[in-house]
All heavy atoms as TSV, in Angstrom:
chain	resi	resn	atom	element	x	y	z
A	1	LEU	N	N	3.643	23.426	8.634
A	1	LEU	CA	C	4.652	22.394	8.865
A	1	LEU	C	C	4.146	21.034	8.364
A	1	LEU	O	O	2.969	20.731	8.492
A	1	LEU	CB	C	4.935	22.319	10.368
A	1	LEU	CG	C	6.277	21.719	10.762
A	1	LEU	CD1	C	7.367	22.756	10.586
A	1	LEU	CD2	C	6.223	21.276	12.206
A	2	LEU	N	N	5.050	20.268	7.781
A	2	LEU	CA	C	4.674	18.937	7.301
A	2	LEU	C	C	4.493	17.995	8.475
A	2	LEU	O	O	5.223	18.053	9.458
A	2	LEU	CB	C	5.763	18.380	6.379
A	2	LEU	CG	C	5.813	18.978	4.988
A	2	LEU	CD1	C	7.086	18.584	4.303
A	2	LEU	CD2	C	4.624	18.529	4.170
A	3	ASN	N	N	3.516	17.137	8.379
A	3	ASN	CA	C	3.256	16.182	9.448
A	3	ASN	C	C	2.735	14.879	8.870
A	3	ASN	O	O	2.821	14.644	7.676
A	3	ASN	CB	C	2.264	16.768	10.450
A	3	ASN	CG	C	0.977	17.210	9.773
A	3	ASN	OD1	O	0.670	16.748	8.692
A	3	ASN	ND2	N	0.238	18.078	10.411
A	4	LYS	N	N	2.158	14.044	9.732
A	4	LYS	CA	C	1.706	12.733	9.277
A	4	LYS	C	C	0.578	12.820	8.241
A	4	LYS	O	O	0.384	11.903	7.478
A	4	LYS	CB	C	1.313	11.861	10.450
A	4	LYS	CG	C	0.157	12.369	11.276
A	4	LYS	CD	C	-0.152	11.384	12.401
A	4	LYS	CE	C	-1.345	11.834	13.195
A	4	LYS	NZ	N	-1.024	12.408	14.483
A	5	TYR	N	N	-0.152	13.934	8.204
A	5	TYR	CA	C	-1.223	14.060	7.216
A	5	TYR	C	C	-0.642	14.161	5.812
A	5	TYR	O	O	-1.135	13.536	4.880
A	5	TYR	CB	C	-2.116	15.261	7.539
A	5	TYR	CG	C	-2.743	15.126	8.899
A	5	TYR	CD1	C	-2.386	15.971	9.936
A	5	TYR	CD2	C	-3.666	14.110	9.163
A	5	TYR	CE1	C	-2.937	15.812	11.205
A	5	TYR	CE2	C	-4.211	13.947	10.428
A	5	TYR	CZ	C	-3.852	14.803	11.442
A	5	TYR	OH	O	-4.383	14.639	12.691
A	6	GLN	N	N	0.422	14.961	5.678
A	6	GLN	CA	C	1.081	15.052	4.381
A	6	GLN	C	C	1.681	13.707	4.001
A	6	GLN	O	O	1.741	13.355	2.836
A	6	GLN	CB	C	2.187	16.118	4.378
A	6	GLN	CG	C	1.671	17.496	4.077
A	6	GLN	CD	C	1.218	18.232	5.327
A	6	GLN	OE1	O	1.035	17.635	6.388
A	6	GLN	NE2	N	1.032	19.520	5.226
A	7	HIS	N	N	2.142	12.963	5.008
A	7	HIS	CA	C	2.717	11.646	4.753
A	7	HIS	C	C	1.662	10.734	4.145
A	7	HIS	O	O	1.920	10.019	3.182
A	7	HIS	CB	C	3.256	11.053	6.064
A	7	HIS	CG	C	4.095	9.837	5.869
A	7	HIS	ND1	N	4.417	9.005	6.897
A	7	HIS	CD2	C	4.670	9.299	4.771
A	7	HIS	CE1	C	5.158	8.008	6.432
A	7	HIS	NE2	N	5.320	8.167	5.143
A	8	LYS	N	N	0.448	10.797	4.690
A	8	LYS	CA	C	-0.640	9.968	4.188
A	8	LYS	C	C	-1.000	10.385	2.764
A	8	LYS	O	O	-1.207	9.540	1.894
A	8	LYS	CB	C	-1.857	10.104	5.110
A	8	LYS	CG	C	-2.883	9.036	4.875
A	8	LYS	CD	C	-3.949	9.031	5.949
A	8	LYS	CE	C	-4.963	7.937	5.639
A	8	LYS	NZ	N	-6.166	8.054	6.441
A	9	THR	N	N	-1.058	11.677	2.517
A	9	THR	CA	C	-1.358	12.199	1.191
A	9	THR	C	C	-0.318	11.718	0.191
A	9	THR	O	O	-0.641	11.280	-0.913
A	9	THR	CB	C	-1.364	13.754	1.210
A	9	THR	OG1	O	-2.222	14.199	2.243
A	9	THR	CG2	C	-1.827	14.320	-0.113
A	10	THR	N	N	0.955	11.782	0.597
A	10	THR	CA	C	2.043	11.347	-0.267
A	10	THR	C	C	1.940	9.858	-0.550
A	10	THR	O	O	2.107	9.430	-1.689
A	10	THR	CB	C	3.410	11.679	0.371
A	10	THR	OG1	O	3.448	13.071	0.686
A	10	THR	CG2	C	4.554	11.351	-0.576
A	11	ARG	N	N	1.655	9.059	0.496
A	11	ARG	CA	C	1.498	7.611	0.305
A	11	ARG	C	C	0.399	7.316	-0.708
A	11	ARG	O	O	0.556	6.464	-1.578
A	11	ARG	CB	C	1.162	6.924	1.629
A	11	ARG	CG	C	2.378	6.652	2.492
A	11	ARG	CD	C	2.132	5.538	3.494
A	11	ARG	NE	N	0.925	5.750	4.287
A	11	ARG	CZ	C	0.926	6.231	5.519
A	11	ARG	NH1	N	2.046	6.551	6.116
A	11	ARG	NH2	N	-0.199	6.395	6.171
A	12	ASN	N	N	-0.724	8.040	-0.612
A	12	ASN	CA	C	-1.820	7.839	-1.553
A	12	ASN	C	C	-1.415	8.235	-2.962
A	12	ASN	O	O	-1.773	7.560	-3.931
A	12	ASN	CB	C	-3.053	8.635	-1.121
A	12	ASN	CG	C	-3.698	8.064	0.124
A	12	ASN	OD1	O	-3.525	6.885	0.432
A	12	ASN	ND2	N	-4.428	8.884	0.853
A	13	ALA	N	N	-0.654	9.321	-3.090
A	13	ALA	CA	C	-0.198	9.780	-4.398
A	13	ALA	C	C	0.737	8.746	-5.028
A	13	ALA	O	O	0.660	8.474	-6.230
A	13	ALA	CB	C	0.499	11.124	-4.267
A	14	ILE	N	N	1.617	8.168	-4.196
A	14	ILE	CA	C	2.542	7.130	-4.679
A	14	ILE	C	C	1.749	5.919	-5.166
A	14	ILE	O	O	2.007	5.373	-6.229
A	14	ILE	CB	C	3.539	6.720	-3.574
A	14	ILE	CG1	C	4.501	7.870	-3.274
A	14	ILE	CG2	C	4.306	5.458	-3.955
A	14	ILE	CD1	C	5.318	7.691	-2.009
A	15	LYS	N	N	0.758	5.537	-4.383
A	15	LYS	CA	C	-0.090	4.391	-4.730
A	15	LYS	C	C	-0.791	4.639	-6.064
A	15	LYS	O	O	-0.831	3.760	-6.934
A	15	LYS	CB	C	-1.116	4.191	-3.617
A	15	LYS	CG	C	-1.783	2.838	-3.615
A	15	LYS	CD	C	-2.603	2.668	-2.339
A	15	LYS	CE	C	-3.632	1.563	-2.535
A	15	LYS	NZ	N	-4.674	1.591	-1.511
A	16	LYS	N	N	-1.313	5.841	-6.229
A	16	LYS	CA	C	-2.006	6.202	-7.458
A	16	LYS	C	C	-1.055	6.124	-8.660
A	16	LYS	O	O	-1.414	5.611	-9.717
A	16	LYS	CB	C	-2.570	7.618	-7.324
A	16	LYS	CG	C	-3.474	8.025	-8.467
A	16	LYS	CD	C	-4.044	9.417	-8.248
A	16	LYS	CE	C	-4.714	9.910	-9.518
A	16	LYS	NZ	N	-4.890	11.353	-9.536
A	17	LEU	N	N	0.159	6.626	-8.472
A	17	LEU	CA	C	1.155	6.595	-9.542
A	17	LEU	C	C	1.531	5.157	-9.888
A	17	LEU	O	O	1.680	4.807	-11.053
A	17	LEU	CB	C	2.391	7.393	-9.131
A	17	LEU	CG	C	3.527	7.550	-10.147
A	17	LEU	CD1	C	3.020	8.116	-11.463
A	17	LEU	CD2	C	4.609	8.456	-9.605
A	18	ARG	N	N	1.665	4.302	-8.877
A	18	ARG	CA	C	2.011	2.891	-9.111
A	18	ARG	C	C	0.919	2.154	-9.866
A	18	ARG	O	O	1.191	1.226	-10.621
A	18	ARG	CB	C	2.256	2.182	-7.777
A	18	ARG	CG	C	3.593	2.546	-7.184
A	18	ARG	CD	C	4.246	1.385	-6.472
A	18	ARG	NE	N	5.560	1.778	-5.974
A	18	ARG	CZ	C	5.838	1.955	-4.689
A	18	ARG	NH1	N	4.905	1.768	-3.783
A	18	ARG	NH2	N	7.046	2.304	-4.323
A	19	GLU	N	N	-0.351	2.572	-9.636
A	19	GLU	CA	C	-1.473	1.888	-10.290
A	19	GLU	C	C	-1.725	2.406	-11.699
A	19	GLU	O	O	-2.471	1.803	-12.455
A	19	GLU	CB	C	-2.746	2.037	-9.441
A	19	GLU	CG	C	-2.716	1.182	-8.188
A	19	GLU	CD	C	-3.797	1.561	-7.189
A	19	GLU	OE1	O	-4.550	2.524	-7.439
A	19	GLU	OE2	O	-3.866	0.891	-6.134
A	20	THR	N	N	-1.101	3.533	-12.039
A	20	THR	CA	C	-1.306	4.131	-13.344
A	20	THR	C	C	-0.659	3.291	-14.437
A	20	THR	O	O	0.485	2.891	-14.325
A	20	THR	CB	C	-0.709	5.558	-13.386
A	20	THR	OG1	O	-1.253	6.310	-12.319
A	20	THR	CG2	C	-1.021	6.255	-14.692
A	21	THR	N	N	-1.436	3.020	-15.495
A	21	THR	CA	C	-0.889	2.264	-16.614
A	21	THR	C	C	-0.688	3.171	-17.829
A	21	THR	O	O	-0.036	2.793	-18.788
A	21	THR	CB	C	-1.822	1.098	-16.999
A	21	THR	OG1	O	-3.152	1.610	-17.154
A	21	THR	CG2	C	-1.816	0.021	-15.927
A	22	ASN	N	N	-1.243	4.379	-17.761
A	22	ASN	CA	C	-1.102	5.351	-18.841
A	22	ASN	C	C	0.187	6.133	-18.645
A	22	ASN	O	O	0.338	6.862	-17.670
A	22	ASN	CB	C	-2.327	6.280	-18.844
A	22	ASN	CG	C	-2.258	7.348	-19.914
A	22	ASN	OD1	O	-1.249	7.489	-20.610
A	22	ASN	ND2	N	-3.340	8.087	-20.051
A	23	LYS	N	N	1.135	5.987	-19.576
A	23	LYS	CA	C	2.460	6.598	-19.418
A	23	LYS	C	C	2.394	8.124	-19.377
A	23	LYS	O	O	3.057	8.755	-18.566
A	23	LYS	CB	C	3.406	6.143	-20.529
A	23	LYS	CG	C	4.812	6.673	-20.326
A	23	LYS	CD	C	5.852	5.851	-21.029
A	23	LYS	CE	C	7.223	6.314	-20.595
A	23	LYS	NZ	N	8.290	5.441	-21.016
A	24	LYS	N	N	1.578	8.713	-20.249
A	24	LYS	CA	C	1.466	10.182	-20.303
A	24	LYS	C	C	0.996	10.728	-18.957
A	24	LYS	O	O	1.544	11.700	-18.442
A	24	LYS	CB	C	0.481	10.581	-21.408
A	24	LYS	CG	C	0.724	11.960	-21.979
A	24	LYS	CD	C	-0.342	12.312	-22.998
A	24	LYS	CE	C	0.205	12.298	-24.404
A	24	LYS	NZ	N	-0.801	12.684	-25.398
A	25	GLU	N	N	-0.009	10.091	-18.406
A	25	GLU	CA	C	-0.570	10.504	-17.112
A	25	GLU	C	C	0.469	10.334	-16.000
A	25	GLU	O	O	0.636	11.199	-15.150
A	25	GLU	CB	C	-1.811	9.657	-16.809
A	25	GLU	CG	C	-2.751	10.275	-15.793
A	25	GLU	CD	C	-3.991	9.427	-15.589
A	25	GLU	OE1	O	-4.656	9.080	-16.592
A	25	GLU	OE2	O	-4.292	9.107	-14.419
A	26	ALA	N	N	1.184	9.210	-16.033
A	26	ALA	CA	C	2.198	8.922	-15.020
A	26	ALA	C	C	3.322	9.949	-15.067
A	26	ALA	O	O	3.785	10.421	-14.029
A	26	ALA	CB	C	2.753	7.518	-15.220
A	27	LEU	N	N	3.736	10.314	-16.272
A	27	LEU	CA	C	4.805	11.304	-16.430
A	27	LEU	C	C	4.370	12.671	-15.909
A	27	LEU	O	O	5.189	13.450	-15.434
A	27	LEU	CB	C	5.236	11.415	-17.898
A	27	LEU	CG	C	6.100	10.265	-18.424
A	27	LEU	CD1	C	6.247	10.348	-19.931
A	27	LEU	CD2	C	7.466	10.263	-17.755
A	28	LYS	N	N	3.059	12.950	-16.013
A	28	LYS	CA	C	2.529	14.216	-15.511
A	28	LYS	C	C	2.503	14.222	-13.979
A	28	LYS	O	O	2.773	15.238	-13.341
A	28	LYS	CB	C	1.123	14.431	-16.073
A	28	LYS	CG	C	0.751	15.876	-16.256
A	28	LYS	CD	C	-0.392	16.104	-17.231
A	28	LYS	CE	C	-1.617	15.273	-16.938
A	28	LYS	NZ	N	-2.728	15.547	-17.846
A	29	LEU	N	N	2.189	13.065	-13.386
A	29	LEU	CA	C	2.109	12.942	-11.925
A	29	LEU	C	C	3.474	12.924	-11.253
A	29	LEU	O	O	3.637	13.435	-10.146
A	29	LEU	CB	C	1.399	11.636	-11.543
A	29	LEU	CG	C	-0.113	11.570	-11.601
A	29	LEU	CD1	C	-0.570	10.136	-11.361
A	29	LEU	CD2	C	-0.737	12.480	-10.560
A	30	PHE	N	N	4.461	12.326	-11.919
A	30	PHE	CA	C	5.754	12.056	-11.287
A	30	PHE	C	C	6.439	13.258	-10.639
A	30	PHE	O	O	6.863	13.158	-9.490
A	30	PHE	CB	C	6.699	11.360	-12.273
A	30	PHE	CG	C	8.023	11.005	-11.665
A	30	PHE	CD1	C	8.105	10.001	-10.712
A	30	PHE	CD2	C	9.172	11.683	-12.016
A	30	PHE	CE1	C	9.314	9.672	-10.129
A	30	PHE	CE2	C	10.389	11.365	-11.444
A	30	PHE	CZ	C	10.456	10.353	-10.497
A	31	PRO	N	N	6.559	14.413	-11.324
A	31	PRO	CA	C	7.258	15.542	-10.685
A	31	PRO	C	C	6.635	15.983	-9.360
A	31	PRO	O	O	7.360	16.255	-8.395
A	31	PRO	CB	C	7.162	16.660	-11.722
A	31	PRO	CG	C	6.914	15.980	-13.002
A	31	PRO	CD	C	6.149	14.735	-12.684
A	32	SER	N	N	5.305	16.024	-9.293
A	32	SER	CA	C	4.657	16.459	-8.055
A	32	SER	C	C	4.844	15.426	-6.945
A	32	SER	O	O	5.128	15.785	-5.802
A	32	SER	CB	C	3.173	16.737	-8.287
A	32	SER	OG	O	2.511	15.570	-8.696
A	33	VAL	N	N	4.722	14.147	-7.274
A	33	VAL	CA	C	4.909	13.093	-6.278
A	33	VAL	C	C	6.357	13.111	-5.778
A	33	VAL	O	O	6.614	13.015	-4.577
A	33	VAL	CB	C	4.554	11.698	-6.862
A	33	VAL	CG1	C	4.895	10.591	-5.871
A	33	VAL	CG2	C	3.076	11.632	-7.221
A	34	SER	N	N	7.280	13.298	-6.707
A	34	SER	CA	C	8.700	13.349	-6.375
A	34	SER	C	C	8.997	14.489	-5.403
A	34	SER	O	O	9.719	14.300	-4.424
A	34	SER	CB	C	9.492	13.527	-7.664
A	34	SER	OG	O	10.848	13.447	-7.419
A	35	SER	N	N	8.423	15.649	-5.649
A	35	SER	CA	C	8.662	16.787	-4.759
A	35	SER	C	C	8.011	16.568	-3.397
A	35	SER	O	O	8.547	16.992	-2.369
A	35	SER	CB	C	8.197	18.099	-5.391
A	35	SER	OG	O	6.806	18.233	-5.299
A	36	MET	N	N	6.862	15.867	-3.372
A	36	MET	CA	C	6.218	15.542	-2.098
A	36	MET	C	C	7.146	14.655	-1.255
A	36	MET	O	O	7.314	14.873	-0.049
A	36	MET	CB	C	4.890	14.795	-2.320
A	36	MET	CG	C	3.756	15.653	-2.829
A	36	MET	SD	S	2.447	14.622	-3.503
A	36	MET	CE	C	1.273	14.660	-2.174
A	37	ILE	N	N	7.758	13.663	-1.923
A	37	ILE	CA	C	8.682	12.751	-1.243
A	37	ILE	C	C	9.884	13.533	-0.706
A	37	ILE	O	O	10.304	13.346	0.435
A	37	ILE	CB	C	9.137	11.621	-2.198
A	37	ILE	CG1	C	7.951	10.704	-2.538
A	37	ILE	CG2	C	10.262	10.794	-1.574
A	37	ILE	CD1	C	8.227	9.715	-3.648
A	38	ASP	N	N	10.421	14.440	-1.540
A	38	ASP	CA	C	11.564	15.263	-1.131
A	38	ASP	C	C	11.247	16.114	0.098
A	38	ASP	O	O	12.071	16.245	1.002
A	38	ASP	CB	C	12.003	16.181	-2.278
A	38	ASP	CG	C	12.744	15.421	-3.367
A	38	ASP	OD1	O	13.310	14.353	-3.060
A	38	ASP	OD2	O	12.767	15.902	-4.513
A	39	LYS	N	N	10.042	16.685	0.117
A	39	LYS	CA	C	9.646	17.531	1.245
A	39	LYS	C	C	9.571	16.726	2.533
A	39	LYS	O	O	9.986	17.198	3.600
A	39	LYS	CB	C	8.301	18.196	0.961
A	39	LYS	CG	C	8.415	19.392	0.032
A	39	LYS	CD	C	7.054	19.984	-0.274
A	39	LYS	CE	C	7.150	20.943	-1.450
A	39	LYS	NZ	N	5.851	21.117	-2.117
A	40	LEU	N	N	9.032	15.498	2.435
A	40	LEU	CA	C	8.959	14.646	3.631
A	40	LEU	C	C	10.357	14.317	4.138
A	40	LEU	O	O	10.602	14.330	5.347
A	40	LEU	CB	C	8.206	13.348	3.322
A	40	LEU	CG	C	6.697	13.448	3.143
A	40	LEU	CD1	C	6.130	12.083	2.776
A	40	LEU	CD2	C	6.008	13.972	4.383
A	41	ALA	N	N	11.276	14.053	3.226
A	41	ALA	CA	C	12.650	13.721	3.616
A	41	ALA	C	C	13.329	14.934	4.242
A	41	ALA	O	O	14.026	14.821	5.245
A	41	ALA	CB	C	13.433	13.235	2.411
A	42	LYS	N	N	13.115	16.091	3.644
A	42	LYS	CA	C	13.734	17.324	4.132
A	42	LYS	C	C	13.307	17.627	5.565
A	42	LYS	O	O	14.105	18.128	6.364
A	42	LYS	CB	C	13.351	18.484	3.202
A	42	LYS	CG	C	14.214	19.728	3.405
A	42	LYS	CD	C	13.801	20.834	2.443
A	42	LYS	CE	C	12.903	21.799	3.171
A	42	LYS	NZ	N	12.252	22.775	2.315
A	43	ASN	N	N	12.057	17.324	5.882
A	43	ASN	CA	C	11.548	17.599	7.225
A	43	ASN	C	C	11.649	16.404	8.171
A	43	ASN	O	O	10.970	16.352	9.192
A	43	ASN	CB	C	10.090	18.073	7.138
A	43	ASN	CG	C	10.011	19.459	6.545
A	43	ASN	OD1	O	10.297	20.434	7.210
A	43	ASN	ND2	N	9.647	19.535	5.260
A	44	ASN	N	N	12.483	15.436	7.785
A	44	ASN	CA	C	12.734	14.254	8.615
A	44	ASN	C	C	11.485	13.444	8.978
A	44	ASN	O	O	11.429	12.837	10.028
A	44	ASN	CB	C	13.486	14.640	9.904
A	44	ASN	CG	C	14.897	15.060	9.615
A	44	ASN	OD1	O	15.568	14.461	8.765
A	44	ASN	ND2	N	15.354	16.094	10.286
A	45	ILE	N	N	10.501	13.454	8.105
A	45	ILE	CA	C	9.344	12.583	8.316
A	45	ILE	C	C	9.732	11.175	7.850
A	45	ILE	O	O	9.399	10.188	8.484
A	45	ILE	CB	C	8.095	13.067	7.533
A	45	ILE	CG1	C	7.807	14.546	7.770
A	45	ILE	CG2	C	6.874	12.215	7.870
A	45	ILE	CD1	C	7.319	14.934	9.138
A	46	ILE	N	N	10.446	11.111	6.718
A	46	ILE	CA	C	11.014	9.850	6.251
A	46	ILE	C	C	12.506	10.061	6.054
A	46	ILE	O	O	12.964	11.190	5.880
A	46	ILE	CB	C	10.360	9.332	4.941
A	46	ILE	CG1	C	10.533	10.329	3.801
A	46	ILE	CG2	C	8.905	8.970	5.163
A	46	ILE	CD1	C	10.062	9.840	2.452
A	47	HIS	N	N	13.261	8.965	6.065
A	47	HIS	CA	C	14.715	9.037	5.909
A	47	HIS	C	C	15.074	9.375	4.463
A	47	HIS	O	O	14.341	9.023	3.536
A	47	HIS	CB	C	15.317	7.689	6.313
A	47	HIS	CG	C	16.787	7.753	6.563
A	47	HIS	ND1	N	17.705	7.690	5.547
A	47	HIS	CD2	C	17.495	7.887	7.703
A	47	HIS	CE1	C	18.916	7.776	6.059
A	47	HIS	NE2	N	18.814	7.903	7.384
A	48	ASP	N	N	16.204	10.053	4.282
A	48	ASP	CA	C	16.682	10.415	2.946
A	48	ASP	C	C	16.800	9.197	2.037
A	48	ASP	O	O	16.431	9.249	0.869
A	48	ASP	CB	C	18.059	11.090	3.033
A	48	ASP	CG	C	17.977	12.493	3.624
A	48	ASP	OD1	O	16.843	13.002	3.781
A	48	ASP	OD2	O	19.036	13.070	3.935
A	49	ASN	N	N	17.330	8.096	2.569
A	49	ASN	CA	C	17.501	6.888	1.764
A	49	ASN	C	C	16.158	6.294	1.362
A	49	ASN	O	O	16.009	5.793	0.248
A	49	ASN	CB	C	18.308	5.836	2.531
A	49	ASN	CG	C	19.747	6.255	2.735
A	49	ASN	OD1	O	20.178	7.274	2.198
A	49	ASN	ND2	N	20.479	5.484	3.512
A	50	LYS	N	N	15.199	6.363	2.263
A	50	LYS	CA	C	13.847	5.873	1.978
A	50	LYS	C	C	13.258	6.669	0.820
A	50	LYS	O	O	12.658	6.104	-0.095
A	50	LYS	CB	C	12.976	6.026	3.238
A	50	LYS	CG	C	11.499	5.793	3.036
A	50	LYS	CD	C	11.164	4.328	2.992
A	50	LYS	CE	C	9.646	4.150	2.995
A	50	LYS	NZ	N	9.283	2.758	2.737
A	51	ALA	N	N	13.458	7.981	0.850
A	51	ALA	CA	C	12.966	8.846	-0.222
A	51	ALA	C	C	13.624	8.469	-1.547
A	51	ALA	O	O	12.943	8.355	-2.575
A	51	ALA	CB	C	13.249	10.306	0.112
A	52	ALA	N	N	14.935	8.255	-1.515
A	52	ALA	CA	C	15.670	7.888	-2.721
A	52	ALA	C	C	15.171	6.556	-3.277
A	52	ALA	O	O	14.986	6.410	-4.493
A	52	ALA	CB	C	17.160	7.815	-2.427
A	53	ASN	N	N	14.934	5.594	-2.365
A	53	ASN	CA	C	14.435	4.287	-2.796
A	53	ASN	C	C	13.054	4.395	-3.432
A	53	ASN	O	O	12.793	3.765	-4.458
A	53	ASN	CB	C	14.381	3.314	-1.607
A	53	ASN	CG	C	15.748	2.858	-1.174
A	53	ASN	OD1	O	16.685	2.847	-1.979
A	53	ASN	ND2	N	15.876	2.477	0.086
A	54	LEU	N	N	12.183	5.177	-2.833
A	54	LEU	CA	C	10.837	5.362	-3.374
A	54	LEU	C	C	10.902	5.961	-4.776
A	54	LEU	O	O	10.258	5.490	-5.703
A	54	LEU	CB	C	10.006	6.283	-2.469
A	54	LEU	CG	C	9.450	5.689	-1.186
A	54	LEU	CD1	C	8.882	6.790	-0.303
A	54	LEU	CD2	C	8.385	4.657	-1.487
A	55	LYS	N	N	11.709	7.026	-4.905
A	55	LYS	CA	C	11.819	7.707	-6.196
A	55	LYS	C	C	12.424	6.790	-7.257
A	55	LYS	O	O	11.981	6.772	-8.403
A	55	LYS	CB	C	12.632	8.995	-6.059
A	55	LYS	CG	C	11.799	10.108	-5.438
A	55	LYS	CD	C	12.554	11.319	-4.963
A	55	LYS	CE	C	13.590	11.839	-5.899
A	55	LYS	NZ	N	14.222	13.074	-5.391
A	56	SER	N	N	13.401	5.985	-6.838
A	56	SER	CA	C	14.033	5.034	-7.745
A	56	SER	C	C	13.015	4.010	-8.257
A	56	SER	O	O	12.934	3.730	-9.459
A	56	SER	CB	C	15.177	4.326	-7.027
A	56	SER	OG	O	15.558	3.183	-7.718
A	57	LYS	N	N	12.209	3.470	-7.341
A	57	LYS	CA	C	11.201	2.476	-7.720
A	57	LYS	C	C	10.160	3.087	-8.650
A	57	LYS	O	O	9.705	2.434	-9.595
A	57	LYS	CB	C	10.546	1.883	-6.480
A	57	LYS	CG	C	11.478	0.899	-5.793
A	57	LYS	CD	C	10.768	0.151	-4.685
A	57	LYS	CE	C	11.693	-0.900	-4.104
A	57	LYS	NZ	N	11.855	-0.795	-2.662
A	58	LEU	N	N	9.757	4.331	-8.363
A	58	LEU	CA	C	8.772	4.988	-9.221
A	58	LEU	C	C	9.342	5.241	-10.611
A	58	LEU	O	O	8.643	5.083	-11.616
A	58	LEU	CB	C	8.308	6.302	-8.582
A	58	LEU	CG	C	7.439	6.170	-7.332
A	58	LEU	CD1	C	7.156	7.519	-6.718
A	58	LEU	CD2	C	6.134	5.449	-7.634
A	59	THR	N	N	10.619	5.622	-10.676
A	59	THR	CA	C	11.276	5.856	-11.961
A	59	THR	C	C	11.333	4.558	-12.763
A	59	THR	O	O	11.077	4.559	-13.978
A	59	THR	CB	C	12.702	6.411	-11.754
A	59	THR	OG1	O	12.632	7.538	-10.888
A	59	THR	CG2	C	13.319	6.842	-13.068
A	60	LYS	N	N	11.641	3.452	-12.081
A	60	LYS	CA	C	11.657	2.151	-12.740
A	60	LYS	C	C	10.275	1.802	-13.281
A	60	LYS	O	O	10.139	1.275	-14.384
A	60	LYS	CB	C	12.132	1.060	-11.781
A	60	LYS	CG	C	13.633	0.964	-11.672
A	60	LYS	CD	C	14.063	0.002	-10.583
A	60	LYS	CE	C	14.141	-1.427	-11.109
A	60	LYS	NZ	N	14.777	-2.322	-10.115
A	61	HIS	N	N	9.245	2.120	-12.503
A	61	HIS	CA	C	7.869	1.869	-12.918
A	61	HIS	C	C	7.550	2.653	-14.195
A	61	HIS	O	O	6.948	2.121	-15.126
A	61	HIS	CB	C	6.910	2.247	-11.783
A	61	HIS	CG	C	5.466	2.184	-12.165
A	61	HIS	ND1	N	4.828	1.003	-12.464
A	61	HIS	CD2	C	4.530	3.163	-12.311
A	61	HIS	CE1	C	3.557	1.272	-12.794
A	61	HIS	NE2	N	3.363	2.572	-12.685
A	62	LEU	N	N	7.982	3.925	-14.214
A	62	LEU	CA	C	7.747	4.758	-15.401
A	62	LEU	C	C	8.442	4.155	-16.621
A	62	LEU	O	O	7.874	4.136	-17.709
A	62	LEU	CB	C	8.291	6.187	-15.177
A	62	LEU	CG	C	7.476	7.104	-14.276
A	62	LEU	CD1	C	8.163	8.460	-14.186
A	62	LEU	CD2	C	6.068	7.280	-14.782
A	63	GLY	N	N	9.651	3.682	-16.421
A	63	GLY	CA	C	10.408	3.093	-17.511
A	63	GLY	C	C	9.749	1.832	-18.059
A	63	GLY	O	O	9.828	1.546	-19.254
A	64	ALA	N	N	9.087	1.104	-17.174
A	64	ALA	CA	C	8.454	-0.158	-17.569
A	64	ALA	C	C	7.130	0.052	-18.324
A	64	ALA	O	O	6.656	-0.842	-19.001
A	64	ALA	CB	C	8.213	-1.016	-16.336
A	65	LEU	N	N	6.554	1.248	-18.201
A	65	LEU	CA	C	5.274	1.502	-18.866
A	65	LEU	C	C	5.402	1.532	-20.382
A	65	LEU	O	O	6.393	1.970	-20.910
A	65	LEU	CB	C	4.673	2.833	-18.378
A	65	LEU	CG	C	4.126	2.867	-16.970
A	65	LEU	CD1	C	3.635	4.259	-16.617
A	65	LEU	CD2	C	2.990	1.873	-16.770
């Protein structure tokens, strides 16, 4: 079952993706981070809208690279 530990792992993964300046590397990380966010939302660890906002911001970050 997903819990606060997965939440921490996901937060770290998001942070790592945000700090990435290499587009190729970021594009490789994005699908896994995105699915981690989805899993947290599905199990009500974070709100659906929060998940959508996070994914939106990460997508914008990828576009800016």
